[in-house]
N, C-alpha and C positions, 0 to 999 in steps of 0.2 A: 538538499537531500538529507534524509535521516542518517545519523551516524549509527554504527554498530554498537550494541550494548557491550559486546565482548568480542575479543579476537583470541581464538584458541588454535594451538597447533593440532595438526591432524592426529598425532599420537594420543593427545588428551581426548579428542573427540571419539576416537576408537575405543578408548578405555571407559569413557563415561557417557556413551551414546544415549542410554535410556534416560539418565538424569538430564542431559542436554535437551532431548526431545520433550521431556516434561516441562522444562523451563520455557522453551519456545512456544509450547501450546498454552500453558497456564499463565505465563507472564508476558506473552506477546513479544519476546525478545527476538532480535535478529543477531545472528552470530556469524562472524567471518571466520573461515577456516584457513589456516596457513600451512604450507609445507616448505621447509627450509627458509622460513621467514617471509615468504611471499604468499599473498592471498590467492587461493585457488578455488574457493567456493563459499557458499552462504547457506546457513541453515535458518529456516524461518517456518512459521506455522503455515498450514495449508490455507487458512483463512487469509493471511497476509499475502500469500502467493496469488490466490484467486483475485484479491482486490487489485494487486499489481497488474495482473494480466488483463483485467477488465479495464483498468485505466489505459493501458497500452492500446486496447481495442478502440476505446473511445477516441483517443488522440489520433488514431489512424483513420478514423471515419470522418471524411470531409463534410458529409451532410449533418452529422451531429455537431461538429464544430461550428458550422454555419448557423445552426439553430441556437447554439449557446451564445454566439455573437449577437444574433438578433434579440435574444432575451436580455442580454446586457444593454443593448441599445434601448429596448423598451423600458427597462428599469431606470436608466439615466434620464429618459424623457418623461418619466412619471406615468407611463402606460402600464399600470399595475393594479391589482385588486387586493384589498385587505383580506385578512383571514376571515373576518366576519362577513364580508361581501360574498366570498366564495361559499361559505358553509351555512349562510342563513337560510332558513326554510320559508 
C-alpha cells in the first residue's frame, strides 16, 4: 500500500486548506490528517479517489475477476496476439 506523502494535524489542515488542496491536485499527494496524534482522515485528489473506487468495484465483481484470471491463463499458455497481429490491415 502506498504511504502518505505527509501527515498533518487537523489544525494545520484548517489553516492551510487551500494550499493543501492545490498540492493534492497538482502533485497527486495523499495526506493523512490527524487529531490528537491519531489519524482520522485522508485528503486526496478526486482523480485518485475515483481510481480507488473503480479498483474496489472491479475487485468486488466476480465476473471481471474470472475474466482476468482467464486472461492470465491465456497469457501463460501463449494464447496471445502481438500488437502487429491485432492492428495489421
